[in-house]
C-alpha positions as CSV (number, residue, x, y, z in Angstrom):
1,M,101.9,83.4,110.8
2,V,100.0,80.6,109.0
3,L,99.5,80.7,105.2
4,V,96.5,78.9,103.6
5,S,96.4,78.5,99.8
6,V,92.8,78.2,98.6
7,Q,92.0,76.3,95.4
8,Y,88.7,76.9,93.6
9,R,86.8,75.6,90.6
10,L,88.1,77.1,87.3
11,T,85.7,77.9,84.4
12,K,87.7,75.7,82.0
13,E,87.5,72.6,84.2
14,S,83.8,71.7,83.7
15,E,84.6,68.0,82.9
16,K,86.5,67.7,86.1
17,W,83.6,69.0,88.2
18,G,80.7,67.4,86.4
19,G,79.5,69.9,83.9
20,V,79.2,73.6,83.1
21,D,76.7,74.3,85.9
22,A,79.3,73.2,88.4
23,I,81.8,75.9,87.4
24,T,79.4,78.8,86.7
25,W,79.4,81.6,89.2
26,P,78.9,81.6,92.2
27,A,80.8,78.3,92.4
28,Q,84.2,80.1,92.8
29,G,82.9,82.4,95.4
30,E,81.3,79.6,97.4
31,D,84.5,77.6,97.3
32,C,86.4,80.5,98.9
33,L,83.7,81.2,101.5
34,D,83.7,77.4,102.3
35,A,87.5,77.6,102.7
36,V,87.3,80.5,105.2
37,Q,84.7,78.6,107.1
38,Y,86.8,75.5,107.2
39,V,89.8,77.4,108.5
40,Y,87.6,79.0,111.1
41,E,86.2,75.7,112.3
42,N,89.6,74.1,112.4
43,A,91.5,77.1,113.7
44,S,92.9,75.5,116.8
45,K,94.0,72.4,114.9
46,L,95.8,74.6,112.3
47,G,97.3,76.9,115.0
48,I,95.3,79.9,113.7
49,D,93.8,82.8,115.7
50,R,90.3,82.9,114.0
51,S,89.9,86.6,115.0
52,R,92.9,87.7,113.0
53,M,92.4,86.1,109.6
54,A,93.0,88.0,106.3
55,C,93.1,87.2,102.6
56,W,95.5,88.4,99.9
57,G,94.9,87.7,96.2
58,G,95.8,89.0,92.7
59,S,93.8,89.2,89.5
60,A,91.0,86.6,89.7
61,G,92.3,85.8,93.1
62,G,92.1,89.5,93.9
63,H,88.5,89.5,92.8
64,L,87.7,86.5,94.9
65,C,89.6,87.8,98.0
66,A,87.5,91.0,97.7
67,Y,84.3,89.1,97.2
68,T,85.1,86.7,100.1
69,A,85.9,89.5,102.5
70,L,82.8,91.6,101.6
71,A,80.2,88.8,101.1
72,G,81.7,86.8,104.0
73,S,81.2,89.5,106.5
74,E,77.5,89.5,105.6
75,R,77.1,85.7,105.7
76,S,78.3,84.7,109.2
77,E,81.0,85.0,111.9
78,K,82.6,81.9,110.5
79,T,83.3,83.6,107.1
80,T,84.3,87.0,108.5
81,L,87.8,88.2,107.8
82,R,89.7,91.0,109.6
83,A,91.3,92.5,106.5
84,A,91.7,91.9,102.7
85,V,94.4,92.8,100.1
86,S,93.2,92.8,96.5
87,Y,95.7,93.3,93.7
88,Y,94.6,94.3,90.2
89,P,91.1,92.8,90.6
90,P,88.2,92.8,88.1
91,T,85.5,94.5,90.2
92,N,82.7,95.3,87.8
93,I,82.5,93.0,84.7
94,L,79.6,94.9,83.1
95,E,81.8,98.0,83.0
96,L,85.1,96.2,82.3
97,Y,85.2,96.8,78.6
98,S,84.2,100.5,78.9
99,D,86.9,100.9,81.5
100,I,89.7,100.1,79.1
101,D,92.0,103.1,78.7
102,P,92.7,103.5,74.9
103,K,96.2,104.7,75.8
104,V,96.9,101.4,77.5
105,G,94.7,98.9,75.7
106,I,94.0,95.3,76.7
107,D,95.7,92.1,75.7
108,R,92.7,89.8,75.5
109,H,89.0,89.9,74.4
110,V,86.3,90.5,77.0
111,L,82.9,90.5,75.3
112,Q,83.0,87.2,73.3
113,A,81.4,84.0,74.6
114,D,84.8,82.4,75.3
115,S,86.2,85.2,77.5
116,F,86.9,84.5,81.1
117,E,84.0,86.8,82.1
118,S,81.5,85.1,79.8
119,L,82.6,81.6,80.9
120,L,82.1,82.7,84.5
121,L,78.5,83.5,83.5
122,G,77.8,80.1,81.9
123,S,78.5,80.9,78.3
124,A,79.9,77.4,77.6
125,K,76.3,76.2,78.1
126,T,74.2,79.2,76.9
127,G,76.5,80.4,74.1
128,I,75.8,84.0,75.3
129,G,78.8,86.2,75.8
130,L,79.2,89.2,78.1
131,G,78.8,91.6,75.1
132,E,75.3,90.2,74.4
133,I,74.3,90.6,78.1
134,I,75.4,94.2,78.0
135,E,73.4,94.8,74.8
136,H,70.3,93.5,76.6
137,L,70.6,95.4,79.9
138,N,67.0,96.7,79.6
139,T,65.4,93.6,78.1
140,T,62.8,92.1,80.4
141,T,62.3,88.8,78.7
142,A,64.2,85.6,79.6
143,P,67.1,84.9,79.8
144,W,68.4,88.5,80.1
145,P,67.2,89.5,83.6
146,H,68.7,86.4,85.1
147,L,72.0,86.9,83.3
148,L,72.1,90.5,84.3
149,Q,71.5,89.6,88.0
150,L,74.2,86.9,87.8
151,A,76.7,89.4,86.3
152,E,75.9,91.9,89.0
153,S,76.3,89.3,91.7
154,V,80.0,88.8,90.6
155,D,80.9,92.4,91.7
156,P,82.4,92.7,95.2
157,E,81.0,96.1,95.7
158,M,77.5,94.6,95.8
159,Y,78.3,93.2,99.3
160,I,79.8,96.3,101.0
161,S,78.2,97.0,104.3
162,N,79.0,98.5,107.7
163,K,80.4,95.1,108.6
164,S,83.0,95.1,105.8
165,P,86.6,94.7,106.8
166,N,89.5,97.0,106.2
167,M,90.8,96.6,102.6
168,L,93.8,97.5,100.6
169,I,93.5,97.6,96.8
170,A,96.5,97.9,94.5
171,H,96.5,98.4,90.7
172,G,99.1,99.2,88.0
173,T,98.4,102.1,85.8
174,M,99.7,100.1,82.7
175,D,97.6,97.0,83.3
176,H,96.9,95.4,80.0
177,T,94.6,92.6,81.4
178,V,92.3,94.3,83.9
179,P,91.9,98.1,83.4
180,F,93.2,100.3,86.2
181,K,89.8,101.9,86.6
182,Q,88.4,98.6,87.9
183,G,90.6,98.9,91.0
184,E,89.5,102.5,91.4
185,R,85.9,101.5,91.2
186,L,86.1,99.3,94.3
187,A,88.1,101.8,96.2
188,A,85.5,104.5,95.4
189,A,82.6,102.2,96.4
190,L,84.2,101.5,99.8
191,A,84.8,105.2,100.3
192,H,81.1,105.9,99.5
193,F,80.1,103.5,102.2
194,K,82.7,105.1,104.5
195,R,84.6,101.8,104.9
196,T,88.3,101.9,105.7
197,R,90.4,101.4,102.6
198,V,93.8,102.1,101.0
199,F,94.3,102.4,97.3
200,L,97.9,102.0,96.1
201,T,98.7,103.1,92.6
202,A,101.6,101.2,91.0
203,E,102.7,103.8,88.5
204,G,103.7,102.3,85.2
205,C,103.2,98.7,86.3
206,D,101.4,95.9,84.4
207,H,99.3,93.0,85.5
208,A,100.4,90.0,87.6
209,A,102.9,92.1,89.5
210,E,105.1,92.5,86.4
211,P,107.8,93.6,86.3
212,R,108.7,92.6,89.8
213,S,111.0,95.6,90.2
214,C,108.0,97.8,89.4
215,W,105.9,96.3,92.1
216,Q,108.5,96.0,94.8
217,K,107.6,99.1,96.7
218,T,103.9,98.4,96.5
219,I,104.4,94.9,98.0
220,I,106.5,96.3,100.8
221,D,103.9,99.0,101.5
222,T,101.2,96.3,101.5
223,S,103.0,94.2,104.0
224,A,103.5,97.2,106.2
225,W,99.8,97.9,106.1
226,L,98.6,94.3,106.6
227,Y,100.6,93.4,109.6
228,P,98.9,95.9,112.0
229,Q,95.5,94.8,110.7
230,A,96.0,91.4,112.2
231,Q,96.8,92.8,115.6
232,E,94.1,92.1,118.3
233,T,93.4,95.8,119.0
234,S,93.7,97.2,115.5
235,R,90.6,98.0,113.4
236,V,91.8,101.1,111.6
237,A,94.1,101.3,108.6
């Protein structure tokens, strides 16, 4: 087994990358797709079987893993993965705030211009937060249609097709950072398109695999699911 750790541009590193435009979506998704293509093209040098590649990520990394797996399968053979594991991912940022369970709550703000989601959409340059975009869903004058399209393009489910790889999604029911329903949304979208998927509910668990003891069984079950996905003859979860 070979592990590859992918680094991508962060929304709070605009100075490092040459300005806000360089870290606005889809920069992060492009970085991940480029990484998969690099591994594919250098597979023999890295000792990797390019037909058996998979990704695993959590939180923002879970979102990017899901995006890379789904968008990559549509782009080319060089960005196609065999399987994907996405832990507690944000999957629909336009619905993220409404998905908050009042019994669980959330430990951060989502709608303001300095939220992670807003920065992803270029708020450091436009000053427009996710909340304002949601308020203008039906506005047809600039800049709202462009911002709406940009927000929708963040969502992994937009790229589901009959080429999509097998996926496992895991989410804790007590997630205070990304609502549990976000994970359910992606699982439901995959089911709608009749794609093979597994949804693991981590009962009582919070974000970022905390506490570790709470997530232990989920991680073991994930590993047991993932290994057969990488076998040459396996295509079914």
